[in-house]
N, CA and C atoms as a LAMMPS dump frame, in Angstrom:
ITEM: TIMESTEP
0
ITEM: NUMBER OF ATOMS
339
ITEM: BOX BOUNDS ff ff ff
-5.0000000000000000e+02 5.0000000000000000e+02
-5.0000000000000000e+02 5.0000000000000000e+02
-5.0000000000000000e+02 5.0000000000000000e+02
ITEM: ATOMS id mol type element x y z
1 1 1 N 140.552 -134.607 366.613
2 1 2 C 141.443 -134.243 365.544
3 1 3 C 140.374 -133.752 364.431
4 2 1 N 139.176 -134.399 364.404
5 2 2 C 138.147 -134.257 363.162
6 2 3 C 137.7 -132.722 363.517
7 3 1 N 137.568 -132.502 364.76
8 3 2 C 136.876 -131.32 365.316
9 3 3 C 137.924 -130.157 364.896
10 4 1 N 139.188 -130.223 365.133
11 4 2 C 140.028 -129.469 364.967
12 4 3 C 140.39 -129.156 363.462
13 5 1 N 140.086 -129.864 362.638
14 5 2 C 140.146 -130.053 361.176
15 5 3 C 138.871 -129.236 360.565
16 6 1 N 138 -129.543 361.363
17 6 2 C 136.689 -128.917 360.627
18 6 3 C 136.626 -127.354 361.126
19 7 1 N 137.185 -127.086 362.34
20 7 2 C 137.209 -125.73 362.788
21 7 3 C 138.263 -124.858 361.851
22 8 1 N 139.34 -125.559 361.442
23 8 2 C 140.189 -124.732 360.83
24 8 3 C 139.847 -124.383 359.24
25 9 1 N 139.225 -125.321 358.627
26 9 2 C 138.484 -125.423 357.682
27 9 3 C 137.394 -124.457 357.308
28 10 1 N 136.613 -124.416 358.57
29 10 2 C 135.57 -123.317 358.807
30 10 3 C 136.133 -121.9 358.942
31 11 1 N 137.158 -121.921 359.664
32 11 2 C 137.717 -120.407 359.691
33 11 3 C 138.113 -119.91 358.407
34 12 1 N 139.005 -120.914 357.695
35 12 2 C 139.388 -120.408 356.562
36 12 3 C 138.415 -120.125 355.482
37 13 1 N 137.249 -120.987 355.49
38 13 2 C 136.358 -120.896 354.623
39 13 3 C 135.613 -119.4 354.739
40 14 1 N 135.408 -119.023 356.122
41 14 2 C 134.645 -117.75 356.453
42 14 3 C 135.683 -116.615 356.261
43 15 1 N 136.887 -116.858 355.658
44 15 2 C 137.937 -115.863 355.398
45 15 3 C 138.67 -115.184 356.67
46 16 1 N 138.479 -116.046 357.928
47 16 2 C 139.251 -115.657 359.202
48 16 3 C 140.591 -116.336 359.2
49 17 1 N 141.408 -115.625 359.836
50 17 2 C 142.511 -116.193 360.131
51 17 3 C 142.584 -117.605 360.766
52 18 1 N 143.407 -118.551 360.277
53 18 2 C 143.342 -119.974 360.691
54 18 3 C 144.936 -120.218 360.957
55 19 1 N 145.281 -121.147 361.847
56 19 2 C 146.63 -121.36 362.278
57 19 3 C 147.553 -121.953 361.052
58 20 1 N 148.796 -121.646 360.953
59 20 2 C 149.61 -121.988 359.737
60 20 3 C 150.145 -123.334 360.096
61 21 1 N 150.678 -124.059 359.335
62 21 2 C 151.433 -125.377 359.545
63 21 3 C 152.489 -125.204 360.395
64 22 1 N 152.433 -126.052 361.541
65 22 2 C 153.323 -125.991 362.788
66 22 3 C 154.776 -126.729 362.059
67 23 1 N 154.617 -127.602 361.257
68 23 2 C 155.83 -128.156 360.565
69 23 3 C 156.7 -127.112 359.716
70 24 1 N 155.767 -126.697 358.899
71 24 2 C 156.395 -125.58 358.007
72 24 3 C 157.166 -124.376 358.923
73 25 1 N 156.378 -124.053 359.675
74 25 2 C 156.935 -123.034 360.606
75 25 3 C 158.189 -123.52 361.525
76 26 1 N 158.166 -124.403 362.033
77 26 2 C 159.344 -125.278 362.782
78 26 3 C 160.506 -125.541 361.828
79 27 1 N 160.321 -126.109 360.624
80 27 2 C 161.407 -126.649 359.849
81 27 3 C 161.733 -125.976 358.493
82 28 1 N 160.538 -125.22 358.076
83 28 2 C 160.982 -124.442 356.753
84 28 3 C 160.542 -125.416 355.461
85 29 1 N 159.975 -126.675 355.942
86 29 2 C 159.744 -127.571 354.978
87 29 3 C 158.157 -127.717 354.982
88 30 1 N 157.449 -127.775 354.004
89 30 2 C 155.875 -127.869 353.791
90 30 3 C 155.877 -129.361 354.148
91 31 1 N 154.544 -129.623 354.926
92 31 2 C 154.293 -130.966 355.249
93 31 3 C 153.444 -131.484 354.057
94 32 1 N 153.052 -132.824 353.985
95 32 2 C 152.34 -133.416 353.085
96 32 3 C 150.999 -132.702 352.777
97 33 1 N 150.424 -132.092 353.913
98 33 2 C 149.001 -131.531 353.77
99 33 3 C 149.183 -129.88 353.618
100 34 1 N 150.262 -129.314 353.465
101 34 2 C 150.416 -127.838 353.154
102 34 3 C 149.656 -127.458 351.722
103 35 1 N 148.673 -126.634 352.054
104 35 2 C 148.19 -126.239 351.001
105 35 3 C 146.647 -126.793 350.723
106 36 1 N 146.314 -127.896 351.324
107 36 2 C 145.053 -128.659 351.368
108 36 3 C 143.875 -128.041 351.522
109 37 1 N 143.893 -127.094 352.551
110 37 2 C 142.84 -126.523 352.808
111 37 3 C 142.523 -125.216 351.847
112 38 1 N 143.452 -124.774 351.253
113 38 2 C 143.44 -123.678 350.275
114 38 3 C 142.762 -124.415 349.101
115 39 1 N 143.316 -125.531 348.696
116 39 2 C 143.108 -126.343 347.405
117 39 3 C 141.507 -126.724 347.728
118 40 1 N 141.19 -127.057 348.956
119 40 2 C 139.778 -127.533 348.814
120 40 3 C 138.543 -126.3 348.979
121 41 1 N 139.071 -125.168 349.344
122 41 2 C 138.111 -123.888 349.159
123 41 3 C 138.283 -123.571 347.761
124 42 1 N 139.36 -123.741 346.986
125 42 2 C 138.958 -123.38 345.624
126 42 3 C 138.325 -124.463 344.829
127 43 1 N 138.492 -125.746 345.316
128 43 2 C 137.565 -126.637 344.744
129 43 3 C 136.1 -126.356 344.839
130 44 1 N 135.681 -125.809 346.133
131 44 2 C 134.407 -125.657 346.51
132 44 3 C 133.874 -124.493 345.616
133 45 1 N 134.88 -123.344 345.494
134 45 2 C 134.405 -122.259 344.705
135 45 3 C 134.43 -122.699 343.19
136 46 1 N 134.479 -124.052 342.87
137 46 2 C 134.766 -124.011 341.434
138 46 3 C 135.995 -124.045 340.367
139 47 1 N 137.038 -123.531 341.024
140 47 2 C 138.068 -123.377 340.546
141 47 3 C 138.796 -124.534 340.516
142 48 1 N 138.468 -125.59 339.741
143 48 2 C 139.279 -126.91 339.7
144 48 3 C 140.669 -126.867 339.146
145 49 1 N 141.044 -126.237 338.13
146 49 2 C 142.299 -126.207 337.854
147 49 3 C 143.316 -125.692 338.913
148 50 1 N 142.952 -124.577 339.397
149 50 2 C 143.687 -124.043 340.606
150 50 3 C 143.623 -124.87 341.937
151 51 1 N 142.602 -125.462 341.941
152 51 2 C 142.662 -126.49 343.262
153 51 3 C 143.751 -127.581 342.965
154 52 1 N 143.551 -128.118 341.643
155 52 2 C 144.513 -129.175 341.465
156 52 3 C 145.757 -128.815 341.301
157 53 1 N 146.086 -127.649 341.346
158 53 2 C 147.516 -127.078 341.079
159 53 3 C 148.144 -126.744 342.408
160 54 1 N 147.189 -126.525 343.336
161 54 2 C 147.704 -126.055 344.736
162 54 3 C 147.934 -127.523 345.634
163 55 1 N 146.93 -128.526 345.459
164 55 2 C 146.985 -129.737 346.088
165 55 3 C 146.221 -130.652 345.396
166 56 1 N 146.726 -131.884 344.824
167 56 2 C 145.881 -132.685 343.974
168 56 3 C 144.996 -133.696 344.696
169 57 1 N 145.205 -133.629 346.185
170 57 2 C 144.488 -134.539 346.924
171 57 3 C 143.224 -133.712 347.571
172 58 1 N 142.912 -132.547 347.07
173 58 2 C 141.629 -131.977 347.488
174 58 3 C 140.628 -132.528 347.395
175 59 1 N 140.155 -133.274 346.226
176 59 2 C 138.893 -133.816 346.13
177 59 3 C 138.775 -134.857 347.161
178 60 1 N 139.949 -135.796 347.407
179 60 2 C 139.98 -136.866 348.278
180 60 3 C 139.551 -136.368 349.568
181 61 1 N 140.382 -135.229 349.923
182 61 2 C 140.103 -134.612 351.413
183 61 3 C 138.692 -134.203 351.484
184 62 1 N 138.306 -133.643 350.695
185 62 2 C 136.745 -133.1 350.574
186 62 3 C 135.677 -134.15 350.766
187 63 1 N 135.818 -135.347 350.002
188 63 2 C 134.96 -136.346 350.21
189 63 3 C 135.083 -137.058 351.413
190 64 1 N 136.351 -137.202 352.003
191 64 2 C 136.427 -137.638 353.341
192 64 3 C 135.903 -136.762 354.527
193 65 1 N 136.096 -135.551 354.244
194 65 2 C 135.323 -134.553 355.312
195 65 3 C 133.854 -134.557 355.27
196 66 1 N 133.494 -134.389 353.842
197 66 2 C 131.885 -134.696 353.801
198 66 3 C 131.517 -136.041 354.492
199 67 1 N 131.91 -137.196 354.099
200 67 2 C 131.631 -138.391 354.726
201 67 3 C 131.805 -138.336 356.368
202 68 1 N 132.794 -137.761 356.768
203 68 2 C 132.884 -137.784 358.152
204 68 3 C 131.64 -136.839 358.835
205 69 1 N 131.509 -135.656 358.343
206 69 2 C 130.381 -134.959 358.69
207 69 3 C 129.162 -135.371 358.645
208 70 1 N 128.8 -136.036 357.496
209 70 2 C 127.478 -136.823 357.364
210 70 3 C 127.328 -137.859 358.386
211 71 1 N 128.319 -138.753 358.519
212 71 2 C 128.26 -139.822 359.338
213 71 3 C 127.868 -138.986 360.899
214 72 1 N 128.705 -138.038 361.142
215 72 2 C 128.82 -137.362 362.649
216 72 3 C 127.232 -136.992 362.954
217 73 1 N 126.58 -136.554 361.98
218 73 2 C 125.222 -135.948 362.337
219 73 3 C 124.102 -137.245 362.038
220 74 1 N 124.46 -138.104 361.703
221 74 2 C 123.274 -139.241 361.446
222 74 3 C 122.926 -139.845 362.786
223 75 1 N 121.819 -140.277 362.97
224 75 2 C 121.26 -141.223 364.087
225 75 3 C 122.263 -142.226 364.331
226 76 1 N 122.29 -142.776 365.579
227 76 2 C 123.313 -143.742 365.967
228 76 3 C 123.277 -145.147 365.124
229 77 1 N 122.1 -145.613 364.736
230 77 2 C 121.882 -146.708 364.079
231 77 3 C 122.576 -146.586 362.646
232 78 1 N 122.231 -145.726 361.825
233 78 2 C 122.619 -145.334 360.529
234 78 3 C 124.278 -145.121 360.545
235 79 1 N 124.626 -144.329 361.781
236 79 2 C 126.075 -144.194 361.953
237 79 3 C 126.921 -145.518 361.949
238 80 1 N 126.342 -146.244 362.905
239 80 2 C 126.938 -147.309 362.973
240 80 3 C 127.175 -148.571 361.755
241 81 1 N 126.079 -148.48 361.066
242 81 2 C 125.879 -149.125 359.713
243 81 3 C 126.985 -148.343 358.8
244 82 1 N 127.108 -147.191 358.663
245 82 2 C 127.739 -146.639 357.645
246 82 3 C 129.518 -146.959 358.224
247 83 1 N 129.796 -146.769 359.52
248 83 2 C 130.992 -147.056 359.876
249 83 3 C 131.405 -148.593 359.789
250 84 1 N 130.512 -149.384 359.88
251 84 2 C 130.726 -150.756 359.622
252 84 3 C 130.94 -150.972 358.18
253 85 1 N 130.187 -150.499 357.133
254 85 2 C 130.569 -150.62 355.652
255 85 3 C 132.197 -150.047 355.327
256 86 1 N 132.09 -148.762 355.83
257 86 2 C 133.54 -148.149 355.513
258 86 3 C 134.501 -149.222 356.267
259 87 1 N 134.569 -149.68 357.363
260 87 2 C 135.664 -150.465 357.756
261 87 3 C 135.722 -151.74 356.889
262 88 1 N 134.593 -152.285 356.669
263 88 2 C 134.694 -153.584 355.755
264 88 3 C 135.614 -152.948 354.392
265 89 1 N 134.948 -152.176 353.656
266 89 2 C 135.695 -151.619 352.331
267 89 3 C 137.031 -151.277 352.786
268 90 1 N 137.599 -150.701 353.679
269 90 2 C 138.946 -150.411 354.012
270 90 3 C 139.747 -151.56 354.557
271 91 1 N 139.184 -152.6 355.153
272 91 2 C 139.873 -153.864 355.271
273 91 3 C 140.268 -154.632 354.154
274 92 1 N 139.07 -154.502 353.176
275 92 2 C 139.311 -155.53 351.87
276 92 3 C 140.439 -154.586 351.038
277 93 1 N 140.011 -153.436 350.956
278 93 2 C 140.892 -152.609 349.79
279 93 3 C 142.36 -152.178 350.413
280 94 1 N 142.296 -151.745 351.674
281 94 2 C 143.656 -151.119 351.999
282 94 3 C 143.669 -149.709 351.557
283 95 1 N 142.655 -149.115 351.264
284 95 2 C 142.521 -147.907 350.446
285 95 3 C 143.353 -146.896 351.566
286 96 1 N 143.13 -146.751 352.633
287 96 2 C 144.009 -145.743 353.581
288 96 3 C 145.384 -146.08 353.329
289 97 1 N 145.995 -147.173 353.227
290 97 2 C 147.428 -147.28 353.169
291 97 3 C 147.638 -146.791 351.749
292 98 1 N 146.902 -146.934 350.778
293 98 2 C 147.149 -146.749 349.655
294 98 3 C 147.037 -144.963 349.199
295 99 1 N 146.103 -144.396 349.847
296 99 2 C 146.132 -143.074 349.721
297 99 3 C 147.402 -142.392 350.236
298 100 1 N 147.632 -143.028 351.632
299 100 2 C 148.91 -142.297 352.388
300 100 3 C 150.015 -142.433 351.474
301 101 1 N 150.261 -143.737 350.956
302 101 2 C 151.338 -143.933 349.969
303 101 3 C 151.73 -143.098 349.011
304 102 1 N 150.411 -142.852 348.305
305 102 2 C 150.287 -141.909 347.09
306 102 3 C 150.509 -140.438 347.708
307 103 1 N 150.098 -140.056 348.923
308 103 2 C 150.539 -138.702 349.495
309 103 3 C 151.693 -138.408 349.532
310 104 1 N 152.432 -139.527 350.144
311 104 2 C 153.737 -139.231 350.46
312 104 3 C 154.652 -139.27 348.992
313 105 1 N 154.279 -140.096 348.228
314 105 2 C 154.967 -139.825 346.832
315 105 3 C 154.492 -138.539 346.37
316 106 1 N 153.514 -137.874 346.245
317 106 2 C 153.256 -136.865 345.789
318 106 3 C 153.924 -135.708 346.365
319 107 1 N 154.025 -135.848 347.917
320 107 2 C 154.678 -134.783 348.715
321 107 3 C 156.125 -134.543 348.234
322 108 1 N 156.802 -135.929 348.116
323 108 2 C 158.109 -135.994 347.573
324 108 3 C 158.219 -135.278 346.295
325 109 1 N 157.51 -135.614 345.619
326 109 2 C 157.502 -134.902 344.283
327 109 3 C 157.285 -133.406 344.236
328 110 1 N 156.414 -132.925 345.035
329 110 2 C 156.285 -131.428 345.447
330 110 3 C 157.736 -130.948 345.662
331 111 1 N 158.287 -131.806 346.811
332 111 2 C 159.596 -131.412 347.623
333 111 3 C 160.583 -130.892 346.408
334 112 1 N 160.584 -131.952 345.529
335 112 2 C 161.845 -132.1 344.352
336 112 3 C 161.697 -130.954 343.335
337 113 1 N 160.302 -130.871 342.913
338 113 2 C 160.03 -129.803 341.988
339 113 3 C 160.28 -128.438 342.191
């Protein structure tokens, strides 16, 4: 899953055609992540206002993506330590559930607007 996401993001960043959202194509309704790649690219280009307007979760996505890539390239001992710390943090805070809840609320607000 991470590999497919990185490939899609890399293709988009390079200006090459990437695949479109299958949920949008099948239903005509955008998924919660529609626009996230474009917003992240705008964020990387320094266009913060446009990025936030496209998808407010771009900074969170970029942070998570960077964390995954850095963790992936580290030696196994450091990778294991980082994964353990992230797991402890997630267990104590429930951050994943909170982010997903806010993402769904944000998606619903975008659908209504």
